N, C-alpha and C positions, 0 to 999 in steps of 0.2 A: 438561806435565810428568807429570801423572797418567797420561795415555794412554801416554806413552813408558815409564813404569815397568811397565806391563802389556803391553809389546811391541806396541802398536798402531802401524800405519803412519801417519805424519804428513806430509801434503803441506806443502811449504815455505810459510810465511806471509809475507805482505807487505801493504802498504796498498792498498786498492781504492776505487773511486769517489773519485778523488783528483785535484786539479789538477796540471798539469805545470809544472815549472820549465824555463827555456830556457838554451841556451848563451849565454855572455856577449855575443857579437855580436848574436844575435837578441834577447836581453833588452834591449839598448840600442836596437836598431832599433824595437822595438814598444812601448817604454815610454811613448811619447807617446799610445798608443791605450788606455791604462789606463782602464777604466770603460765602454768601448764593447762592446756586445753585437751579434752578427750571427747570423742563422739560417743554418746551413751544413749540409753533409753532411761528416762526419768519418769516415774509414775507414782500415783497414789490410787486410792480406790475409785476415783472418778475420771481420771484422764491420764494419758501418757504422751510423751513427746520424744522423738528421736532426733537429737541435735547435739551440739557441743555443750559441755559444761566447762567452766573456767574456775580453777582454784585461785582464790585471792587471799591477801593477807588478813581480810576480815571474815571470809567464809567462802561461799559458792556463788558464782555468777554464770554468765554465758546464756545463749538462747534457750536451752532446755530448762534451765533454772528459772529464767524470767517467765517462761510460758507456764510452768507448773505452779509458780507462785500465785497466779490468778485463781487457782483451784485449791490452794493450800489453806488449811484451818490451823490456827496457832495451837501448838501442843501435839500435833500429829507428826508421824515420821513420813519420809519419802523413800522410795525405792530407786536404786540406781544400778543399772547393768552396765558395767564398764566395757564389756565385750559383747555387744548385742547380736552380732552376726556370726558368732563362732560357737561350735559345740566344743567347749574346752575339754570336757571329759573324754570325748572321742578322740580329739586331737592328741592329748597327752598319752592316752593308752596306745594309740597307733605309733606315735614316736617312740614310746617306751619299747615296743616290740622291735621296731626297725633300728633304733639307735639308742640302746640302753645306757650308754655312757654319756650321752648328751646332758648337759646341765639344764635345769629348769629355766634359768635366765636366758639361755640361748634360744629357747622356743618362745617364751612369753615376751622376751625383749624385742621380738619382731612385731609385737602387737600393741605394747604399751610402753610409755617412757620408763626408763630405769628407776627414776625416783618414785614413780607411782607403785611399781612392783615392790620396791624396798619398803615403802610405807605400809602397804597392805599385807605383804607376806613375810617381810623380814629378810635380812642378809643370809641367815643360815638356810632358810628354805630355798631361796632362789639359787643358792650355790650347790644344791643337792643334785646328783645325777639321777636321771629318771628311774634307773634300775632299783633304787632303794626307796622310791616313793610308792606306797601301797595304793591300791585302787580306792580305798576309803579316803586316804589323804588327798588323792586327786579330786575326788568329789568335794572335799572340804575346800580345796584351793579354788575350784570352780565357784562354789558358793560365796567365798570371800570376794571374788571379783565380779560376780554376776548377780548377787543377791544382797548387795550392800544396802543396809537400812541406816538412815541417819535422821535424827530429830533436830531440825533447825532451832536455834534460840529465838529467832525472830527474823525480821527483814530490815533492810537499811532505811526503810521508810520513804517519805516523799523526797528526801534529798537526792536519791538516785532513781526513783520510780519513773517509769515511762508514762503511766496512766493512773487515773483514780478509779477504783471500783465503787459501785453504789451510786446513789444520786436520786434524782426525781423519778418516781415510778412511771414506767412507760405506759402502763395501763390507764394513766390519767392524762395522756396527751394524744392528740390526733396524729396518726401515723403518716398522714398526708401533709399536714401543715405545721406540726409540732406545737399547736395551740393547746393551752390548758383546757381541760374539760370542765373545770371549775370556774374559771374567770375568762370571760371573753376579752380578746386582745392581749393576752399574756402568753408568751412563748418561751420555751426552754430548748436549748440546742447544745450539741457538743458534750463536753466533759461533765456538765451538771446533770445530765440524764444518765440513768442506770443502763448504760451500754458500754461494753468493753470489748475491743477486738484483740486478736492475736498480734504478734510482731509482724511487721511487713507493711506498715503504712495504713492499716485498716482504721486505726483511731483517727488519723488525719482525715481519711476519706469520710468517716462518720461526721466529723466536725464540719467539713465542707458541705457534705450532702444535706445534713440536717439544717445547716444555715441557709442553704439554697432553698429548701422547702419552705422555711419560714419567710425568707425574703420575697418569695413569689406572692405572698398575700399581705404583707405588711405595707 
């Protein structure tokens, strides 16, 4: 409000580094997975992160989700690869040749929690022996686990957010002192400025560093 009074441009503010909530149908489908964490690649058209996701009773959380939330636009889908380091098609085709009677759950159960497999593939599929699973079906299974697209309903908002996105336009502040270019003696630091870091203490460091810069000249 102070910045607006002095005609500073303010980038719209919203919650950042924040868990996603899910659409009602998705929330019901994944509720049974609450508490399970899986290392994934989570991405959209602008960014990707390889870290854990955490299924919760409200939606999706964990480091990868918090990170991508900063780059998420309401209404768009995100992409999740539940097995980012594995060529599932090649793995299942090879195992099918070597051990055709092995059930799918014996192979994939070494890679993902049982409840995750059941939720994404279903009991009938995971119980099938490899010998009756066609190559086309193997590709479909790989897509289900490695090309999962989901459209969040929204975020949990400031209640659980780590940071605020948006704020006072950096182009209207001195990068050395954080002083306003419009009003002499007026300084903006920390969260009120349009600067957002990733997880890992970067936002704390920005608050301390910007405060120090301003403090040197006040």
